[in-house]
Structure formats: C-alpha cells, structure tokens
C-alpha positions in Angstrom: -42.9 -12.1 13.1 -44.4 -11.4 16.6 -42.4 -11.5 19.7 -44.1 -14.7 21.0 -43.3 -16.5 17.7 -39.7 -15.3 18.0 -39.6 -16.5 21.6 -41.0 -19.9 20.6 -38.2 -20.3 18.1 -35.6 -19.6 20.7 -37.2 -22.0 23.2 -37.4 -24.7 20.5 -33.7 -24.6 20.0 -33.1 -25.1 23.7 -35.6 -28.0 23.8 -34.0 -29.7 20.8 -30.6 -29.8 22.5 -32.3 -31.0 25.7 -34.0 -33.9 23.9 -31.2 -35.0 21.4 -28.5 -37.2 22.9 -25.2 -35.6 23.5 -22.6 -36.4 20.8 -19.7 -38.6 21.7 -17.0 -37.0 23.7 -19.3 -34.3 25.2 -21.0 -34.4 28.6 -24.8 -34.2 28.6 -24.9 -31.1 30.8 -22.5 -29.2 28.5 -24.5 -30.3 25.4 -27.6 -28.8 27.0 -25.8 -25.6 28.0 -24.7 -25.3 24.4 -28.4 -25.4 23.3 -29.1 -22.7 25.8 -26.3 -20.6 24.4 -27.5 -21.0 20.8 -31.1 -20.2 21.9 -29.8 -17.1 23.6 -27.8 -16.0 20.5 -30.9 -16.5 18.4 -32.8 -14.3 20.8 -30.2 -11.6 20.4 -30.6 -11.8 16.6 -34.4 -12.0 16.6 -34.9 -9.6 19.6 -38.3 -10.7 20.9 -37.2 -8.7 24.0 -34.2 -6.3 24.6 -30.8 -8.0 25.0 -30.7 -7.6 28.8 -34.1 -9.2 29.2 -33.1 -12.1 27.0 -29.9 -12.7 29.1 -31.8 -12.5 32.4 -34.2 -15.1 31.2 -31.2 -17.3 30.0 -29.4 -16.8 33.3 -32.6 -17.8 35.2 -32.8 -21.0 33.2 -29.1 -21.8 33.7 -29.3 -21.3 37.4 -32.8 -22.8 38.2 -33.1 -25.5 35.5 -29.5 -26.4 34.9 -28.6 -25.7 38.5 -25.5 -23.6 37.6 -26.1 -20.4 39.5 -22.4 -19.7 40.1 -21.7 -20.0 36.3 -24.7 -17.8 35.5 -23.4 -15.0 37.7 -19.6 -15.5 37.3 -19.0 -12.8 34.7 -20.6 -10.1 36.8 -17.4 -10.0 38.8 -15.2 -10.0 35.7 -12.9 -7.0 35.2 -13.9 -6.9 31.6 -17.6 -6.3 32.4 -16.7 -3.5 34.7 -14.3 -2.0 32.1 -17.2 -1.8 29.6 -19.6 -0.3 32.1 -17.2 2.4 33.3 -16.1 3.2 29.7 -19.8 4.0 28.8 -20.1 6.2 31.9 -16.8 8.0 31.1 -18.2 8.7 27.6 -21.3 10.1 29.1 -19.1 12.6 31.0 -17.9 14.0 27.7 -21.5 14.5 26.6 -23.0 16.1 29.8 -20.0 18.4 30.4 -19.8 19.6 26.8 -16.1 18.8 26.6 -16.6 16.6 23.5 -18.2 19.4 21.6 -15.6 21.9 22.7 -12.8 19.6 21.4 -14.6 19.4 18.0 -15.1 23.2 17.7 -11.4 23.8 18.6 -10.4 21.5 15.8 -12.8 23.1 13.4 -11.3 26.5 14.3 -7.7 25.4 13.7 -8.0 23.1 10.7 -11.4 23.3 9.0 -11.1 26.0 6.3 -11.9 23.6 3.4 -14.5 20.8 3.2 -11.8 18.1 3.0 -10.0 19.4 6.0 -13.2 19.7 7.8 -13.6 16.0 7.0 -10.3 15.3 8.6 -11.5 17.3 11.6 -14.4 14.9 12.0 -11.9 12.0 11.8 -9.5 13.6 14.3 -12.4 14.3 16.7 -13.7 10.7 16.6 -10.1 9.5 17.1 -9.5 11.7 20.2 -12.7 10.6 21.8 -12.4 6.9 20.9 -10.2 5.8 23.9 -12.9 7.1 26.3 -16.2 6.3 24.5 -16.7 2.6 23.6 -20.0 3.1 21.9 -20.1 4.1 18.2 -23.6 5.4 18.7 -22.5 7.6 21.7 -19.3 8.8 20.2 -20.1 9.4 16.5 -23.8 9.5 16.8 -24.2 11.4 20.1 -21.3 13.8 19.9 -19.8 14.2 16.4 -23.0 13.8 14.3 -25.0 16.7 15.9 -22.1 19.1 15.3 -21.7 18.2 11.6 -25.4 18.0 11.0 -25.6 21.6 12.3 -22.7 22.5 10.1 -24.5 21.1 7.1 -27.6 23.1 7.9 -25.5 26.2 8.4 -23.9 25.7 5.0 -27.4 25.3 3.4 -27.2 21.6 2.8 -30.3 19.7 3.8 -31.5 16.1 2.9 -34.1 17.6 0.5 -32.2 20.7 -0.5 -28.5 20.7 -1.7 -27.7 17.3 -0.1 -24.5 17.1 -2.1 -23.3 20.6 -1.1 -21.6 19.1 2.1 -24.1 16.9 3.9 -23.6 13.7 1.8 -19.9 13.9 2.3 -20.2 14.5 6.1 -22.7 11.7 6.7 -20.7 9.1 4.7 -17.4 10.0 6.3 -18.8 10.0 9.9 -19.8 6.3 9.4 -16.4 5.3 8.0 -14.7 7.2 10.8 -16.7 5.6 13.6 -16.0 2.0 12.6 -12.3 2.6 11.9 -11.6 4.4 15.2 -13.6 1.6 16.9 -10.8 -0.8 16.1 -7.9 1.2 17.6 -8.3 0.8 21.4 -9.7 -1.8 23.7 -11.9 0.9 25.2 -13.1 2.3 21.8 -15.4 -0.6 21.0 -17.7 -2.4 23.5 -17.1 -5.7 21.7 -13.3 -5.5 22.1 -13.1 -6.7 25.7 -15.5 -9.5 24.8 -13.3 -10.6 22.0 -10.2 -10.6 24.2 -12.1 -12.7 26.7 -13.1 -15.2 24.1 -9.5 -15.2 22.7 -8.1 -15.9 26.1 -10.7 -18.6 26.8 -10.4 -20.5 23.5 -6.9 -19.8 22.3 -5.1 -18.9 25.5 -4.1 -15.5 24.0 -4.4 -12.3 25.9 -3.3 -8.7 25.2 -3.1 -5.5 27.3 -4.6 -2.1 26.6 -1.2 -0.8 25.6 -0.4 -3.8 23.5 -3.6 -3.5 21.6 -3.0 0.2 21.0 0.6 -0.4 19.8 -0.6 -3.1 17.4 -3.6 -1.3 15.9 -2.5 2.3 15.7 -0.1 1.9 12.7 -2.6 0.1 10.3 -5.5 2.1 11.8 -3.8 5.5 11.3 -3.0 4.7 7.7 -6.7 4.0 7.2 -7.7 7.2 9.0 -5.3 9.2 6.8 -6.6 7.8 3.5 -10.3 7.4 4.3 -11.4 11.1 4.3 -9.8 11.6 0.9 -11.3 8.5 -0.6 -14.8 9.3 0.7 -14.3 12.9 -0.6 -13.6 11.5 -4.1 -16.6 9.2 -4.0 -18.9 11.8 -2.5 -17.3 15.0 -3.8 -19.0 18.0 -2.1 -20.1 20.9 -4.2 -18.8 23.4 -1.6 -15.0 23.3 -1.3 -14.2 26.2 1.1 -15.6 26.9 4.6 -15.6 29.9 6.9 -14.5 27.8 9.8 -13.6 30.7 12.1 -17.2 31.9 12.1 -18.6 28.4 12.6 -16.2 27.6 15.5 -16.9 31.0 17.1 -20.7 30.4 17.0 -20.2 27.0 18.5 -18.0 28.2 21.3 -20.3 31.0 22.2 -23.2 28.6 22.5 -21.1 26.5 24.9 -19.8 29.4 26.9 -16.5 29.5 28.9 -14.9 26.2 29.8 -16.3 25.0 33.0 -14.5 23.5 36.0 -16.1 20.1 35.3 -14.7 20.2 31.8 -11.2 21.0 33.1 -11.3 18.3 35.7 -12.6 15.8 33.1 -9.8 16.7 30.7 -7.2 16.2 33.5 -8.7 12.8 34.5 -8.8 11.6 30.9 -5.1 12.4 30.5 -4.3 10.6 33.7 -6.4 7.6 32.6 -4.5 7.4 29.3 -1.3 7.4 31.3 -2.7 4.7 33.6 -3.6 2.5 30.7 -0.4 3.0 28.9 1.8 2.3 32.0 -0.3 -0.7 33.2 2.4 -3.1 32.2 4.8 -1.3 34.6 2.5 -0.4 37.4 0.5 -3.7 37.2 -2.7 -1.7 37.7 -5.4 -3.4 35.6 -7.1 -1.4 32.8 -10.5 -1.8 34.6 -9.0 -0.6 37.9 -7.9 2.6 36.1 -11.4 3.1 34.6 -13.1 2.5 38.0 -10.7 5.0 39.6 -11.5 7.5 36.8 -15.2 7.1 37.6 -14.7 7.3 41.4 -12.8 10.6 41.2 -15.3 12.0 38.7 -18.1 11.4 41.2 -16.1 12.6 44.2 -15.4 15.9 42.4 -19.0 16.2 41.0 -18.0 15.9 37.4 -20.8 13.4 37.2 -23.5 12.6 39.8 -24.7 9.2 40.8 -28.1 10.1 39.3 -26.3 10.8 36.0 -24.4 7.6 36.3 -27.7 5.8 36.6 -28.9 7.6 33.4 -26.4 5.8 31.3 -28.9 3.1 30.3 -26.9 1.8 27.4 -24.0 1.1 29.7 -26.0 -0.7 32.3 -27.8 -2.7 29.6 -24.5 -3.7 28.0 -23.2 -4.7 31.5 -26.1 -7.1 32.0 -26.2 -8.7 28.6 -22.5 -9.0 28.3 -22.0 -10.5 31.7 -24.9 -12.9 31.1 -23.6 -14.2 27.7 -20.1 -14.5 29.0 -21.3 -16.5 32.0 -23.0 -19.0 29.7 -19.8 -19.0 27.5 -17.7 -19.7 30.6 -20.0 -22.6 31.5 -19.3 -24.1 28.1 -15.6 -23.6 28.6 -15.6 -25.4 31.9 -17.4 -28.3 30.2 -14.6 -28.4 27.5 -17.2 -27.6 24.8 -14.7 -25.5 22.7 -12.1 -28.3 22.9 -14.7 -30.8 21.7 -15.7 -28.3 18.9 -12.1 -27.9 17.9 -11.7 -31.6 17.6 -14.8 -31.9 15.5 -13.6 -29.2 13.1 -10.2 -30.9 13.0 -11.8 -34.2 11.9 -14.3 -32.7 9.5 -12.7 -29.6 8.0 -9.2 -29.4 6.6 -7.6 -26.0 6.3 -4.1 -27.6 6.3 -4.2 -27.7 2.5 -3.7 -23.9 2.7 -0.5 -22.2 3.9 -1.3 -20.4 7.3 -1.5 -16.9 5.8 -4.0 -18.1 3.1 -6.0 -20.0 5.7 -6.0 -16.8 7.8 -7.2 -14.7 4.8 -10.0 -17.2 4.0 -11.3 -17.0 7.6 -11.1 -13.3 7.5 -13.0 -13.0 4.2 -15.7 -15.3 5.7 -16.0 -13.1 8.7 -16.7 -10.1 6.4 -19.1 -11.7 4.0 -21.2 -13.2 6.8 -21.9 -9.6 8.0 -24.6 -9.1 5.4 -26.8 -11.3 7.6 -26.2 -9.5 10.9 -27.8 -6.3 11.9 -26.1 -6.5 15.3 -22.4 -6.6 15.9 -23.1 -8.1 19.3 -25.0 -11.0 17.7 -22.2 -11.5 15.2 -19.5 -11.7 17.9 -21.3 -14.1 20.2 -22.4 -16.3 17.3 -19.4 -16.6 15.1 -16.3 -15.3 16.8 -16.0 -18.4 19.1 -16.2 -20.6 16.0 -13.5 -18.6 14.2 -11.2 -18.7 17.2 -11.8 -22.4 17.6 -10.9 -22.9 14.0 -7.8 -20.8 14.4 -6.7 -22.9 17.4 -7.3 -26.2 15.6 -5.3 -25.2 12.5 -2.5 -23.6 14.4 -3.0 -20.0 13.2 -1.2 -17.2 15.1 -3.5 -16.3 17.9 -2.9 -12.6 18.5 -3.0 -11.7 14.8 -6.2 -13.7 14.4 -7.7 -11.8 17.4 -6.7 -8.4 16.0 -7.8 -9.1 12.4 -11.2 -10.5 13.5 -11.7 -7.6 15.8 -11.0 -5.2 13.0 -13.3 -7.1 10.7 -16.1 -7.1 13.3 -16.1 -3.3 13.1 -15.2 -2.6 9.5 -17.4 -5.2 7.9 -20.3 -3.2 9.4 -19.6 -0.7 6.6 -20.8 -3.1 4.0 -24.4 -2.2 4.8 -26.3 0.7 6.4 -27.7 -1.6 9.1 -24.6 -3.4 10.3 -24.0 -1.2 13.3 -26.3 0.9 15.5 -24.8 4.2 14.3 -25.5 3.3 10.7 -29.3 3.8 10.7 -28.8 7.1 12.4 -26.3 8.5 9.8 -28.0 6.9 6.8 -31.4 7.9 8.1 -30.3 11.6 8.0 -31.4 11.2 4.3 -28.4 12.7 2.5 -27.1 9.6 0.8 -28.8 7.1 -1.4 -28.6 3.4 -0.4 -26.5 2.5 -3.5 -24.0 5.3 -2.9 -23.8 4.3 0.8 -23.1 0.7 0.0 -20.5 1.6 -2.7 -18.6 3.8 -0.2 -18.8 1.2 2.5 -17.6 -1.6 0.3 -14.6 0.3 -0.9 -13.6 1.5 2.5 -14.2 -1.9 4.2 -12.2 -4.0 1.8 -9.2 -1.6 1.4 -9.1 -1.1 5.1 -9.0 -4.8 5.8 -6.3 -5.2 3.2 -4.2 -2.6 5.1 -4.8 -4.4 8.4 -3.9 -7.8 6.8 -0.7 -6.6 5.0 0.6 -3.7 7.1 -0.8 -5.2 10.3 0.8 -8.6 10.0 4.2 -7.1 9.1 3.9 -4.7 12.0 2.8 -7.3 14.5 5.7 -9.5 13.5 8.0 -6.6 14.2 6.4 -6.2 17.6 6.9 -9.9 18.3 3.2 -10.8 18.4 3.7 -13.9 16.2 
C-alpha cells in the first residue's frame, strides 16, 4: 500500500467523524477531535510518514481547523515529555562514553565462565542499564547486542555456521531480557510515562518512580532469575564452558583505561538513582532529576550539545509523544473518556465476573491483541485508554491494572518477532528459526505474566496499592 493511499485512509477516518452527527451525550467538537485521534492512531499503525511527521500534521489540524492551539501544544510542557527526552539522552551518554560496554565486560569477567552464567551476565547488564535507558533498541540492541554478537563470533558461532553453539541462545535471551527489564522502572520503557499519564487522566491513579520500582522489582526479579534458565533449556547451546577471562580482557583492552567522562557519568547515574528514590521525601520530581542529570553532564562535557542533538530517536519520541498526548488531553477536557465509560457500562457487562476474573480477562485480551501490532506505541495509544476506561467503569483496582497492563505492553511483544523494534534486530541476526523464536516468546510471555498476576497482586496488596 503506497503512502498516499495510507494517508487517504487516515484522512477518511477524520472526515467520517466530521460528517457523522455526534452521539448523544457528547459535544460535537469532542466527537470530531476523537476522529482526529483515531485517524492519527491509524497513521501511527500504517506509517505513511514517520510518527513525528504524522503528529505534526495532526497538531496543525487540531490548531488551525479545530482552533485548539493550546491543546495541541499543551503536552510539550509536560514533565513526562521531558522525562522521556532526557532519559533517551542519558542512555546515549552510556553509549558514547563506553561505560555501558565496560559494565558488561566487568560482569563477563566476574561471572561468565559458563554459557548459562554468561546468559545471566546479559540479563544483569540489561537490568543495570534499564533505569537509565528507556529504549529497548538503544539498551539491548545498541549496547548489549553488539557485545554478545561479537562473543558469538569469537566462539565460532555464526548464523550460517554453528548457530546453536552459543548464538541462538544469546539472541533469544537478549530479546526476553529486554522486554522484561523494560517493565521494571518508569525510566526503563519509553511507554511507561505515557501509561502513567493515561492512568492519571482516565482513572485518577498516579504512581511515583520509587513506587513503580517497589511494585515491579519483586515479580520482575523472579522473571529475570528464571528466564535465562528456561531459555537455556529451550535453546540449549552446544558449548557449555567459556574462557571468560580472555574475552573480558580483550574487550577491556579495546576500550582502554576508564576515562574521566565515564567516571563522571557513573557518579551522576548513582546520584540520579538516589534522586529518583528519595523523590517522595525531597519533593523533587523525577523529570527534574533527569534534567539536572543532563545539565551537569553538559556542563562537565560528558556529552556536548551537538551530541545531544544527535539523539534523533529521543527528539522524535518527544515530538510524537507530546503530540498524541495533546490530542488525548483535548479529549479528556471534552469528557470523552467519561462518555466512553458510560457507553461501555451500558453495553458491556463485566460485573458477571468477580473483579480478579474480570482483570484476568482484560489482561488476556491485551496480550492476544498484540499479534496485530508491530508497534508498542500504536498499541498503547490505541487500546490502553480503552482498557483503563473499562477498568474505571467496572471498578477494577486502578494501580494494579496500570502495572499489569504496563507489563503486558512489554512482555506481549515476545509473542512475535515484530512486536518491538529490537525484535527484528535480534531475530534478523539469523541464528534462530521463526518457529523456535515464537515458541520461546510464548513460553516466556505467558509464564511471566502469570508471575506478575499472582505474585504481583499479592505483593501490591502488601504494599497497600489496592
């Protein structure tokens, strides 16, 4: 389908909502904005243009045709938008300074003398980097993947030669790691601040960085402890023992001595973690800590302004995220989600189920629908508002619903090789067949969500979140 046909489909959706009378109980202006929202989401799914271009077009329509300029630009001043942008830039600091690689080689040196333990090294590396790098592609694809690809080559494992020696195990596990660690912190997944924003808007439920980490670390850590072993059993490598000392030494020699920039970055990262953890006491917002991290990094030349501008994925995400949230906020002001909740209440009855069963049904639906989405972003902006609205209508506990849907948004990407941007990179390395990839992903995704549902709900009850 050509880009102009795709564009025409998006415009058609907007026109239909413009021409069809607004349903009872909803203002005409809000009805038309909802059409613009759906047309924008369809654009994100079909991608006739990159996401930022689509949102700029939508914002121009909202401001010039619908005359809602303030709403179109409202989210650009949101602390959430700035948290996402700065988190991407902080992640870039780990790449350009070499600190991310140095951490990985240190862990390989200390713990990686068997293939299974080396798998746990990849898990631990991804975990350590996850609070600072919100992009799966940047964290697992940009930092961890090159290291373990080179390790596979060093150990004579190539896509077309000895793929099962170690390469298939590494590539499968890196994908599972990436999506699991992406659930653990607000700053480890770019979609997480968006989901908190939607939760706060629709259900009136909010959560801090520390609160999220406390809630997710217990079920997430259980998943991270089990996943490498399960993947190891599914994709058992032919090589069991590794000369980790030689590999780590070669990697460190290539990096050279630890630079001043790396030392400063490590210090700032520790201080940022402290700032995020103590935010409830100091009252310093999470985004303010991240901006301060960025400011001191530029002042001390850990990263230059030119390098900040080079973080194209971060700036792109800043534009499309702020744009889609601006349109969403316009719908909220027009009481669209209240109207939608009333419509669901009148036409769909989940009260026949106990609350936990209704929660499980919603969660299962959020997972199964992911077969149809090649973009986590598109999934979140399309379905998450609907799920939260349903949860609000049927009286489901808001914070557990937020946390479970957030976990599902990441982990359900494992069901396919296209559900997250890092998937095509790791699957495309050519070590694993599609059938084996899907088998591994289905096992990990469903057992992980079972842990989040069972252990998570019990733990969140202990924490007083419901």
